[in-house]
C-alpha positions, 0 to 999 in steps of 0.5 A: 821539051818541058816547062822548065827545059823552056824558061831556060831557053828562054833566059838563055836566048835573051841574054844572049842577044842582050850582049850583042845588041847592048840593051834588055830584051824586049818581050811579050808577057806570053813569051814571060808567063807563057802563051798556053790556053787562057780564057776570057773572063773580060777586060781590067784596070790595075792600079797601084801596080807595083811588080806585077803580082796581081796583075800577072794574076788577074791576067792568067786568070783571062782578063784583058789588062786595059791601064796599069798605072805605077808611080815607081819608077823601077817597078814600071821600068819591071813591068817593061822587061816583061811586056808592057808598053807606055800608054798612047791614049791616041792608039787603038786599046788593044794591041801587044803587052799591058798599057801602063801609065807610069805615074800619080794616080790622081792625075789619071782620067779614067772616063776614057774607060767608063763602061769598057773594064770589068774589072778594077784590080789593085794592091793599094799601097799597105805603108799607111796600115803596116804593122812596121809602118809609122800607122798614119792611116787615114792622116798619112798621104800615101792611103790612097783608097779615096782614088780607087773609090774615084777611079769606080766611080768614073769606070762602073766597073762590075767587080773590085778587088783589092788587096792590103795588110792585115793591119788594116783591121787594127783595133785603132784603124776598124772606124775607117776599115769599116768606112772603107766598106760603105764607101766600097758598098756605095761609091757613088755617095762621094764625099763632099769638100770640106766633110770629114771622114765620119761625117761620110760614113754617117751618110753613108750608112743611111745611103745603103739603108735605102732599099730603092736605090740603083743596082749599078750604083751599089756594089755586094762588098766582101772581105777576107783575111788569108794565110798565103800559105793556106792557098799554096803559096810557099810562105806565111802572108797574111792579107786582107783581099776585098772583093765586090760585085756589082749590085744588079750581077745578082751575085749577092752569094759569093764566097771567097775559095775554101783554103786549099793546103793546110799546116795539118797536112804537112805534119802528116805528109812529113811524119808519113816520110812521104816529104822526105823520101820525095826530097830524096831525105832520110825521115827525120826519127823524131817524127816516127813517133809523132801522131799525124793529124786525121786528114782533111781533103786538104794538100800540104803546105808547101816549104821553102824546100818545095820552092827551092829545092831544083835549084842550084846554090848560088855560086862560091864564093858569095862575096864576089857577088856572082849572077849564076849563068843560067838562072836570072837573078841567082846571085850570092850575097855575103855575110848574113848573120843570125841573132836573136829576133834575126833567125833564118828560114827552115827549110822544112816550113813556109817562109816567114812573110818577105817584107818590102824592106821599108819597115824596120829591120828585117828579122831574117825573112830573106835568109836561111838555115842550109842542111850543113846548118850554116846560114845564108841569104836568100837569092833575088830568085828565090825570093820570086820563088816563094813569091811565086812568080814565074822563073822568066819573070825579071827585076829591075834595079840593084839587089835592094830593089829587087827585094823590095819590089818582092816585098809589096807584091801580091803573091801570084798564085794567091792572086790567081786563086781570087782572081779564078773565082772572080772570074768564074763569078763574071764570067756569064755576065761578060758572056751576055754583054760581049754577046 
């Protein structure tokens, strides 16, 4: 049985049993993402877990989650639908599913996991820094970088993986961003009560100049602005990744993975006709005169057509909002429009950045143009494909809540590229510790 057939059988079985029992069927994470071979890479604490994109990526890279923390009730419902379980501090650490704490991270005591978690990972809430947000930055109550630092101090992990929007690199936030990086490098130089961040930053800079500091109290920090499309995600999505390794591990020379896909390779693929042949479409006459770029060893950017080409069209009429009988969350939505500043996605390009829908009026990010020129809204399943979630991944809540969770998530494939690189670097140290 193929992977697609297995996912289809899982969906049908889950729907039938849910209908019989009148409830959502509990599942394990292995049933959702597959139980194929998985190299153990260590353990992790997941912060700001949201709908599970980075957590799923870390899981696939081989990290066993000791804890997942999330405050949003819909996102927590999504995590439970996909195999997470409520954390019970009185039970053994190991068990089925990700142990989930639903609540404010400020109230979570991480000291029980001191020395046990190899990695702390999380997509730090982006609203204070988002280009579409209010830009309050460090004055925003949703600035939760200080909670990540507290978690690091209490756990002392071998590595840290954090993701955020590129707005954090804006000139107006640059000084604070450099402060974040310095505090990540020396998290045990804790900010004292009444000390403002510029004063703390000066103290951090001085502490980092001490060559005799305990290497277990220092981290070697790297950051990189990446485009998800350059790593196989069918979406133009710029994000900042920050990765830090504890200095005693000797990983100061670690570097981010190189891009694997490119726009130039997509142009080559389309100009050669291979792209159109793969999709059973005629070659575009205009591209017959196009001189393709010189090959550089990268794969073509993945397009919206690559991502959703095997899905059926949502059921008509769209006004009826009919759920497709064989696909989770594949329900049509009516009244898509096109106007200046609100244009649809091209099937033969990566999509625009999927947004959470809380940063103002979207610019057509969830609208597509069909081959006949008509337009329609993308279904939740199609957007999940663009975010590289597996087809078996279920999302809680109405359509708007599902889209919000997807827009806030880390694309699973992008997260896994980063998680795999961290796992490869940590594996020798984890093996020695376990040995």
